[in-house]
MIDOSE-1310 file (N, C-alpha, C; in nm, 2 decimals, decimal comma, always signed):
residues 169
mkmk	+0,92/-2,18/-0,75/+0,80/-2,19/-0,68/+0,70/-2,09/-0,74; +0,57/-2,13/-0,75/+0,47/-2,04/-0,79/+0,35/-2,05/-0,70; +0,27/-1,94/-0,70/+0,15/-1,93/-0,62/+0,03/-1,94/-0,72; -0,07/-2,01/-0,69/-0,18/-2,03/-0,78/-0,31/-2,04/-0,70
avhs	-0,42/-1,98/-0,75/-0,55/-2,00/-0,70/-0,61/-2,11/-0,79; -0,68/-2,20/-0,72/-0,74/-2,32/-0,80/-0,88/-2,33/-0,77; -0,96/-2,39/-0,86/-1,10/-2,41/-0,85/-1,13/-2,56/-0,83; -1,03/-2,64/-0,83/-1,05/-2,78/-0,82/-0,91/-2,84/-0,77
ikgv	-0,92/-2,95/-0,70/-0,80/-3,02/-0,65/-0,75/-3,13/-0,75; -0,82/-3,14/-0,86/-0,78/-3,24/-0,96/-0,63/-3,22/-1,00; -0,56/-3,33/-0,99/-0,42/-3,33/-1,03/-0,33/-3,30/-0,92; -0,38/-3,25/-0,80/-0,29/-3,22/-0,69/-0,34/-3,28/-0,56
sksl	-0,44/-3,37/-0,57/-0,50/-3,43/-0,45/-0,39/-3,51/-0,37; -0,30/-3,58/-0,43/-0,20/-3,66/-0,36/-0,11/-3,57/-0,28; -0,07/-3,46/-0,34/+0,03/-3,38/-0,27/-0,05/-3,29/-0,16; -0,18/-3,27/-0,18/-0,26/-3,20/-0,08/-0,27/-3,29/+0,04
nsll	-0,29/-3,42/+0,02/-0,30/-3,52/+0,13/-0,17/-3,52/+0,21; -0,06/-3,53/+0,13/+0,07/-3,53/+0,20/+0,09/-3,40/+0,28; +0,06/-3,29/+0,23/+0,07/-3,16/+0,30/-0,01/-3,16/+0,43; -0,13/-3,20/+0,42/-0,22/-3,21/+0,54/-0,17/-3,30/+0,64
idsv	-0,13/-3,42/+0,60/-0,08/-3,52/+0,70/+0,05/-3,47/+0,76; +0,14/-3,41/+0,68/+0,27/-3,35/+0,74/+0,24/-3,24/+0,84; +0,14/-3,15/+0,80/+0,11/-3,04/+0,89/+0,06/-3,08/+1,02; -0,03/-3,18/+1,02/-0,09/-3,23/+1,14/+0,02/-3,30/+1,23
asga	+0,10/-3,38/+1,16/+0,21/-3,45/+1,23/+0,31/-3,35/+1,29; +0,33/-3,24/+1,23/+0,42/-3,14/+1,27/+0,36/-3,05/+1,39; +0,23/-3,08/+1,42/+0,17/-3,00/+1,53/+0,08/-2,89/+1,50; +0,05/-2,87/+1,37/-0,03/-2,76/+1,33/-0,17/-2,78/+1,39
sigf	-0,23/-2,68/+1,45/-0,36/-2,68/+1,50/-0,46/-2,64/+1,39; -0,50/-2,73/+1,31/-0,59/-2,70/+1,19/-0,71/-2,79/+1,19; -0,75/-2,83/+1,31/-0,88/-2,91/+1,32/-0,87/-3,06/+1,32; -0,75/-3,11/+1,32/-0,73/-3,25/+1,32/-0,64/-3,30/+1,43
iapl	-0,65/-3,43/+1,47/-0,57/-3,49/+1,57/-0,47/-3,58/+1,51; -0,34/-3,58/+1,55/-0,24/-3,67/+1,49/-0,25/-3,81/+1,56; -0,23/-3,91/+1,50/-0,19/-3,92/+1,35/-0,31/-3,91/+1,26; -0,30/-3,85/+1,15/-0,41/-3,83/+1,06/-0,39/-3,94/+0,95
slqs	-0,50/-4,01/+0,93/-0,49/-4,12/+0,82/-0,50/-4,06/+0,68; -0,45/-4,13/+0,59/-0,46/-4,09/+0,45/-0,61/-4,08/+0,41; -0,69/-4,17/+0,46/-0,84/-4,17/+0,42/-0,90/-4,04/+0,48; -0,87/-4,00/+0,60/-0,92/-3,88/+0,66/-0,88/-3,75/+0,58
ahdy	-0,75/-3,75/+0,54/-0,70/-3,64/+0,46/-0,77/-3,64/+0,33; -0,79/-3,75/+0,26/-0,86/-3,76/+0,13/-1,00/-3,71/+0,15; -1,07/-3,76/+0,25/-1,21/-3,71/+0,27/-1,22/-3,56/+0,29; -1,12/-3,51/+0,37/-1,13/-3,36/+0,39/-1,11/-3,29/+0,26
wqgv	-1,01/-3,33/+0,18/-0,99/-3,25/+0,05/-1,10/-3,27/-0,05; -1,17/-3,39/-0,04/-1,29/-3,41/-0,13/-1,40/-3,31/-0,09; -1,41/-3,29/+0,04/-1,51/-3,19/+0,09/-1,48/-3,05/+0,04; -1,35/-3,01/+0,05/-1,30/-2,88/+0,00/-1,33/-2,87/-0,15
dgdl	-1,30/-2,98/-0,22/-1,32/-2,97/-0,37/-1,46/-2,94/-0,40; -1,56/-3,00/-0,32/-1,70/-2,97/-0,34/-1,73/-2,83/-0,31; -1,67/-2,77/-0,21/-1,69/-2,63/-0,17/-1,63/-2,54/-0,27; -1,53/-2,58/-0,34/-1,47/-2,49/-0,45/-1,56/-2,47/-0,57
atpy	-1,66/-2,56/-0,58/-1,76/-2,54/-0,69/-1,86/-2,43/-0,65; -1,86/-2,39/-0,53/-1,95/-2,28/-0,49/-1,87/-2,15/-0,49; -1,94/-2,03/-0,48/-1,87/-1,91/-0,48/-1,81/-1,87/-0,34; -1,82/-1,96/-0,25/-1,79/-1,93/-0,11/-1,65/-1,98/-0,06
rrly	-1,58/-2,05/-0,14/-1,45/-2,10/-0,10/-1,34/-2,08/-0,21; -1,23/-2,04/-0,16/-1,11/-2,02/-0,25/-0,99/-2,10/-0,19; -0,91/-2,16/-0,28/-0,79/-2,23/-0,24/-0,67/-2,18/-0,31; -0,57/-2,14/-0,23/-0,45/-2,09/-0,29/-0,33/-2,19/-0,26
lald	-0,25/-2,22/-0,36/-0,15/-2,32/-0,35/-0,01/-2,26/-0,37; +0,09/-2,31/-0,30/+0,23/-2,28/-0,33/+0,28/-2,41/-0,40; +0,33/-2,40/-0,52/+0,37/-2,52/-0,59/+0,52/-2,52/-0,62; +0,58/-2,63/-0,60/+0,72/-2,66/-0,64/+0,71/-2,76/-0,76
gdtv	+0,71/-2,71/-0,88/+0,67/-2,80/-0,99/+0,52/-2,83/-0,99; +0,49/-2,96/-0,98/+0,35/-3,00/-0,97/+0,32/-3,04/-0,82; +0,41/-3,02/-0,73/+0,39/-3,06/-0,59/+0,35/-2,95/-0,51; +0,24/-2,97/-0,43/+0,19/-2,86/-0,34/+0,28/-2,86/-0,22
igsv	+0,33/-2,75/-0,19/+0,42/-2,73/-0,07/+0,36/-2,64/+0,03; +0,24/-2,58/+0,00/+0,17/-2,49/+0,09/+0,03/-2,46/+0,04; -0,05/-2,43/+0,13/-0,19/-2,39/+0,09/-0,25/-2,30/+0,20; -0,35/-2,23/+0,16/-0,44/-2,15/+0,25/-0,57/-2,14/+0,18
qlsl	-0,68/-2,12/+0,26/-0,81/-2,11/+0,21/-0,88/-1,98/+0,25; -0,97/-1,93/+0,17/-1,05/-1,81/+0,20/-1,19/-1,86/+0,19; -1,26/-1,85/+0,31/-1,40/-1,88/+0,32/-1,48/-1,75/+0,31; -1,57/-1,74/+0,22/-1,65/-1,62/+0,20/-1,79/-1,64/+0,27
caka	-1,83/-1,53/+0,33/-1,96/-1,54/+0,40/-2,08/-1,53/+0,31; -2,17/-1,62/+0,32/-2,29/-1,63/+0,23/-2,40/-1,54/+0,28; -2,39/-1,49/+0,41/-2,50/-1,40/+0,46/-2,49/-1,26/+0,40; -2,61/-1,20/+0,38/-2,62/-1,07/+0,32/-2,54/-0,97/+0,40
ngah	-2,55/-0,98/+0,54/-2,48/-0,88/+0,62/-2,33/-0,91/+0,64; -2,28/-1,02/+0,58/-2,14/-1,05/+0,59/-2,07/-1,07/+0,46; -2,13/-1,02/+0,35/-2,07/-1,04/+0,22/-1,93/-0,96/+0,21; -1,91/-0,87/+0,30/-1,78/-0,79/+0,30/-1,67/-0,86/+0,38
rgev	-1,69/-0,97/+0,44/-1,59/-1,04/+0,52/-1,56/-1,18/+0,47; -1,44/-1,22/+0,51/-1,39/-1,36/+0,47/-1,31/-1,41/+0,59; -1,30/-1,54/+0,59/-1,22/-1,61/+0,70/-1,11/-1,68/+0,64; -0,99/-1,66/+0,69/-0,87/-1,72/+0,65/-0,86/-1,86/+0,72
eklm	-0,84/-1,97/+0,64/-0,85/-2,10/+0,70/-0,73/-2,19/+0,66; -0,68/-2,26/+0,75/-0,58/-2,37/+0,73/-0,46/-2,33/+0,65; -0,39/-2,23/+0,69/-0,26/-2,20/+0,63/-0,16/-2,31/+0,67; -0,11/-2,37/+0,57/-0,01/-2,48/+0,58/+0,11/-2,47/+0,49
vhse	+0,23/-2,50/+0,54/+0,35/-2,51/+0,46/+0,41/-2,64/+0,50; +0,45/-2,72/+0,41/+0,51/-2,85/+0,44/+0,64/-2,82/+0,52; +0,66/-2,91/+0,62/+0,77/-2,89/+0,71/+0,91/-2,88/+0,64; +0,93/-2,94/+0,53/+1,05/-2,93/+0,45/+1,07/-2,80/+0,39
hqgk	+0,97/-2,71/+0,38/+0,98/-2,59/+0,31/+0,95/-2,47/+0,40; +0,94/-2,49/+0,53/+0,91/-2,38/+0,62/+1,03/-2,29/+0,64; +1,01/-2,16/+0,67/+1,11/-2,07/+0,69/+1,16/-2,00/+0,56; +1,09/-2,02/+0,46/+1,13/-1,96/+0,33/+1,04/-1,85/+0,28
giak	+0,95/-1,81/+0,36/+0,85/-1,70/+0,32/+0,73/-1,75/+0,25; +0,71/-1,87/+0,24/+0,60/-1,93/+0,16/+0,46/-1,89/+0,22; +0,45/-1,90/+0,36/+0,33/-1,86/+0,42/+0,29/-1,72/+0,39; +0,39/-1,63/+0,40/+0,37/-1,49/+0,37/+0,32/-1,47/+0,23
qlmn	+0,38/-1,54/+0,14/+0,34/-1,53/+0,00/+0,20/-1,58/-0,02; +0,16/-1,69/+0,04/+0,03/-1,74/+0,03/-0,07/-1,64/+0,09; -0,04/-1,58/+0,20/-0,13/-1,48/+0,26/-0,14/-1,35/+0,17; -0,03/-1,31/+0,11/-0,04/-1,20/+0,02/-0,13/-1,23/-0,10
slet	-0,12/-1,35/-0,15/-0,21/-1,39/-0,27/-0,35/-1,39/-0,22; -0,38/-1,44/-0,11/-0,52/-1,44/-0,05/-0,57/-1,30/-0,03; -0,49/-1,22/+0,03/-0,53/-1,08/+0,05/-0,55/-1,00/-0,08; -0,47/-1,02/-0,17/-0,49/-0,95/-0,30/-0,62/-0,99/-0,37
dari	-0,64/-1,12/-0,37/-0,77/-1,17/-0,42/-0,89/-1,12/-0,34; -0,88/-1,12/-0,21/-0,98/-1,07/-0,13/-1,02/-0,93/-0,17; -0,92/-0,84/-0,19/-0,95/-0,70/-0,23/-1,02/-0,70/-0,36; -0,98/-0,78/-0,46/-1,04/-0,79/-0,59/-1,19/-0,83/-0,57
lgiq	-1,21/-0,92/-0,48/-1,35/-0,97/-0,46/-1,44/-0,87/-0,38; -1,38/-0,76/-0,33/-1,45/-0,66/-0,25/-1,46/-0,69/-0,11; -1,38/-0,79/-0,06/-1,37/-0,82/+0,08/-1,30/-0,71/+0,15; -1,36/-0,66/+0,26/-1,30/-0,55/+0,34/-1,24/-0,60/+0,47
llil	-1,28/-0,71/+0,52/-1,24/-0,76/+0,65/-1,21/-0,91/+0,65; -1,09/-0,94/+0,70/-1,05/-1,08/+0,71/-1,04/-1,12/+0,85; -1,08/-1,24/+0,89/-1,07/-1,28/+1,03/-1,00/-1,42/+1,02; -0,94/-1,46/+1,13/-0,88/-1,59/+1,15/-0,86/-1,62/+1,29
dtrq	-0,83/-1,75/+1,32/-0,79/-1,78/+1,46/-0,68/-1,89/+1,45; -0,60/-1,89/+1,55/-0,49/-1,98/+1,56/-0,46/-2,01/+1,71; -0,40/-2,12/+1,73/-0,37/-2,16/+1,87/-0,27/-2,06/+1,93; -0,31/-2,03/+2,05/-0,23/-1,93/+2,13/-0,08/-1,98/+2,14
gdta	+0,01/-1,89/+2,10/+0,15/-1,92/+2,11/+0,21/-1,99/+1,98; +0,12/-2,02/+1,89/+0,16/-2,09/+1,77/+0,25/-2,00/+1,68; +0,34/-2,06/+1,61/+0,43/-1,98/+1,52/+0,35/-1,89/+1,43; +0,23/-1,94/+1,38/+0,15/-1,86/+1,29/+0,11/-1,73/+1,35
syly	+0,09/-1,72/+1,48/+0,04/-1,60/+1,54/+0,15/-1,49/+1,52; +0,27/-1,52/+1,52/+0,38/-1,42/+1,50/+0,37/-1,37/+1,35; +0,35/-1,47/+1,26/+0,33/-1,43/+1,12/+0,22/-1,33/+1,10; +0,10/-1,36/+1,16/-0,01/-1,28/+1,14/+0,01/-1,14/+1,19
rkld	+0,08/-1,13/+1,31/+0,11/-1,00/+1,36/+0,20/-0,92/+1,26; +0,30/-0,99/+1,21/+0,39/-0,92/+1,11/+0,31/-0,88/+0,99; +0,20/-0,94/+0,95/+0,12/-0,91/+0,84/+0,01/-0,81/+0,87; +0,03/-0,75/+0,99/-0,06/-0,64/+1,04/-0,20/-0,69/+1,08
yiea	-0,22/-0,81/+1,12/-0,34/-0,86/+1,17/-0,34/-0,82/+1,32; -0,46/-0,78/+1,37/-0,48/-0,73/+1,50/-0,55/-0,83/+1,59; -0,49/-0,86/+1,70/-0,54/-0,96/+1,80/-0,67/-0,90/+1,85; -0,78/-0,98/+1,84/-0,91/-0,94/+1,89/-0,94/-1,00/+2,03
gtip	-0,89/-1,12/+2,06/-0,92/-1,18/+2,19/-0,88/-1,33/+2,19; -0,89/-1,38/+2,30/-0,85/-1,52/+2,33/-0,96/-1,60/+2,39; -0,98/-1,72/+2,35/-1,08/-1,81/+2,41/-1,00/-1,93/+2,47; -1,01/-1,95/+2,60/-0,93/-2,06/+2,66/-1,00/-2,20/+2,63
gfak	-0,92/-2,30/+2,63/-0,97/-2,44/+2,61/-1,05/-2,46/+2,48; -1,01/-2,39/+2,38/-1,09/-2,39/+2,25/-1,08/-2,52/+2,17; -0,95/-2,57/+2,16/-0,93/-2,69/+2,07/-0,85/-2,80/+2,14; -0,89/-2,92/+2,12/-0,81/-3,03/+2,18/-0,69/-3,06/+2,09
sssg	-0,57/-3,07/+2,16/-0,45/-3,10/+2,08/-0,43/-3,25/+2,07; -0,33/-3,29/+1,99/-0,30/-3,43/+1,97/-0,25/-3,49/+2,10; -0,20/-3,41/+2,20/-0,16/-3,46/+2,33/-0,27/-3,48/+2,42; -0,39/-3,43/+2,38/-0,51/-3,45/+2,47/-0,54/-3,33/+2,55
efda	-0,45/-3,23/+2,55/-0,47/-3,10/+2,63/-0,56/-3,01/+2,55; -0,62/-2,91/+2,62/-0,70/-2,82/+2,55/-0,63/-2,68/+2,54; -0,62/-2,63/+2,42/-0,54/-2,51/+2,39/-0,63/-2,39/+2,37; -0,58/-2,28/+2,41/-0,66/-2,15/+2,38/-0,64/-2,12/+2,23
tvyf	-0,73/-2,04/+2,18/-0,72/-1,99/+2,04/-0,73/-1,84/+2,05; -0,66/-1,78/+1,96/-0,65/-1,63/+1,95/-0,71/-1,59/+1,82; -0,81/-1,50/+1,82/-0,87/-1,44/+1,70/-0,80/-1,32/+1,66; -0,78/-1,30/+1,53/-0,72/-1,19/+1,46/-0,81/-1,14/+1,36
ykqv	-0,79/-1,01/+1,32/-0,87/-0,95/+1,21/-0,77/-0,85/+1,14; -0,81/-0,82/+1,01/-0,74/-0,72/+0,93/-0,84/-0,66/+0,84; -0,84/-0,53/+0,84/-0,92/-0,46/+0,74/-0,83/-0,44/+0,61; -0,88/-0,49/+0,50/-0,80/-0,50/+0,38/-0,84/-0,40/+0,27
a	-0,95/-0,34/+0,29/-1,00/-0,24/+0,18/-0,95/-0,10/+0,21
């Protein structure tokens, strides 16, 4: 397995689609409602690919050969007063590969790159009680607060989200 930062999804779009569909089907709260169609996954990744052409989006992949088994994104702030911060988005590991430390490796890659880019503060949010919240705490992210009823789940309920931050410089 290798970690890689990419500037285009060319050559990996099919496995990115599979990763996203699997993550949503497995209950990940990453902005989608299950079941997620292949077309919706494709459209999402095409939008990300367009964003990768700008200086404001980074995509980090965990690869098993040529197959994407995990990913995370770093969104950089375009505002002059926010150039020092970035947002961690859509950390995903395929359900067949969870529990192997892949999410931690992806986050370490993102944080290393963030430091190189001069980012001093990382922020993120996740569904309250989600497995990811335990990972973020282990990685020294600090809980900043909770917003109730933030995101609609696939079951139709509204879940709270928890915001975290980490100073990386």
